[in-house]
N, C-alpha and C positions, 0 to 999 in steps of 0.2 A: 504494500500500500504506500502511495506517495503522500507527502505531508499535506498537500492541498486537499486531497480526498479525505484524509483523516480529520483535518480541521473543519471540513464541510459538515461532518456529522454533528458538530456542536451547534450548527444552525438549524438542525431538524427539531421538531417539537420534542421528540424523545431525548435527543442529545442535550437540548437546553434544560430540560427537567432534571435529568440525571446529573449533568455537570453542575447545575445550580445547587442541587442538594449536597453534592460532594464538596463543593467550594464552601458552602455555608457551614458544614460540619467541620471541615478542616480549619476554617477561620475561627470558629468558636473555640475549638480546642487549643489553637495556637496562642490565643490571647495577645494579639498584636497591639502594640502601642504606636501612636503617630510617630513617624520618622524612623521606625525600626528598619534595620537592614535585614534583607531576606535573601537566602540562597535556595534556588529550586534545583534539586539534583535529578537529572534525567528529564529535562524540561520538554523534550520533544518539539512540538510546534510552538511552545511558549504560551499556550492558552491559559494555564493556571499561573504562570509567571506574571503575565500581564494583570491578571486579577489581583494577585497579592501585591504587586507594585502599586495598583490603584488603592488598595486597602490601606497601606501604610504610608504611602507618599515618600518613603525613604529609599535609599539605594537598593536595588534589586538585581540579582544576577541569576540567569538561567544557564545551566551547564548540561551538556549532552555530548556523547561520543560520535554521534552521527552528523557529519558535516552538512549533508544535504538538508536535514531537518533543522539544524542549527541556523543555516543560512536563511531558511524560510522564516524561522522565528525572528531572526535579526531584522529581516526586511519588514516585519510588521511592527517593530519597535516596542516601546513601552518599558524596556528594561535593557540591561547589558547582557551579552551572551558570550560564553567561554567554552571552548572545546576541552573536554576532559571526561574522565571516568569516575564513577562513584567509589571505586576501590582505591583511588589515589587522587583525592581532591587537591587541586593546585593552589591551595590557600594556606596561610599560616594558622596556627592554633587560634581558636576563638575569634574568627574573623567576622562572624555574622551574629546579630542578635537572635535570629530565628532561622531554622532550616526546614524546608518542606521537600517531600519527594512523593509524587503521585503515581502510583503503580509501577514506578521504575524498578524498585527493588525486586519485583516479581520476575524480572528478566536479567538479574545480576547473579552470576554463578557463585561468587564468594560473598554471600550476604553478611556474614559476620564481619568481614573486613570493611565492607561498605558502611555498616552501622558504626563501626569504630571511627571511621573517617567523618561521618556525619556528626557524631558526638564531639569529635576533636575540634571541628571548625565552628561549633555552635557555642555562643556565650550563655544563652538563657534557656531556650525551649525549641523542640523540634516536633514535627508531626509527619507521619507516614500514611499514605493511602495505599492499601493493599487489597488483593483479591481474596475473598473469603471462601475457603473450601466447604464450609458448612452453609451452603446457600443454594437456592434454586438456580442462580446464574451459573454456578459451577456445574450443576447437572445438565444445563443447556449448552454451555460453551466450553467447559474445562476438561471434561473427561477425555481420555485417550490422547492426551497431548495437547488438547485445545484446538479450537477452530477460529478462522478469521484473525482478527487482531489479538486474540487470546492464544494463538498457537505458540507453544513452548513456554507459556507462563507458569510460574510457580504460584499455587494457591495456598495461602497461609491459614492456619487456625489460630485462635487467640492464645492457646497454650504454647504453641510453637513460637509465636512472637515474644511472649513473656520469657521463654527460655533463651531466646537470642539476646534479649535486653538484660538478662540477669547479671552477666559478668561486667556490665558497663557502668560507668559512674553517672547513673540516672536515678531519678526519684519521681514519685507521683505519676506513675504510669496510668493512663486512662485509655480504654478501648471502647469504641462505639461502632455501630454499623448503620448502613443506609442501603437503599435500593432492595427492599425485600422482594417485591415483584418487579422484575426488570422491564416489563412490557411498556410502562409509561402511560397507560390509559387511565381512565377515571377510576377504575377499581384499584389500580396500583397506587394512585395518589391518595385515595381514601385509606387504604391499608397503611401506607407510610405515615399518615398523620396520626393514626391510632396505635401504631406499633410501640410496645414498651421498650424503652432504651436498653434495659438490661438483657434483652433477648437478642443475641448477636447472630442473626440469621440473614442479614442483608448481604448482598453480593459485594459491597464495598466496606472494608474495614478501615477505620481511622484510628491510629495509635499515636498518642502524644505523651511526652515526658519532659521533665525538667532536667537540665544538665547540672550536676553537682560540682560547683567550683572547687578546684584543688584536689579532687579525688581522682586517682588513677585507676584505669581498668586493669 
């Protein structure tokens, strides 16, 4: 899939609804303050990078290893963009107030290393958007190696992500989910509004935590 086709999905009614819910949940968990600096790891087309840049008004950087997608993101502006990989972020320690990564970790082979890097460059708080193995979306799109944009993706469970974070200098881990019924119609929207927060069966997992200053992993 090319970046223009991928970005076009966000302009469909279903894409706007899903992306809007994901962004609202990530923003709520990240607790951005005006002027915060933000790093978006695995920014792709820069869709969420631009949203977070508008949220904070501070310096925002999108990072991605795919130069075609990075060039597409840069052409749309709204932030700065850097070529790089999650496993070796090209920034000094504690460079950003907050770090986000939206479903990028699902395609990173060495997830533990990528998480260490995210924690290393973050001063205050980070949030991850992940694909939830305990979801209807997984049954539809994730089994057998995945299909379409989900091909090759790793689908996480809440217990798995807690285990990945356990060795790291983080605290106050919060896990929420969204997109219980991925169809996006009236029924899906009604279910989403009524769904209890503690039942983590949405296709999208949002995981946030504070970075503990001075503590080493």
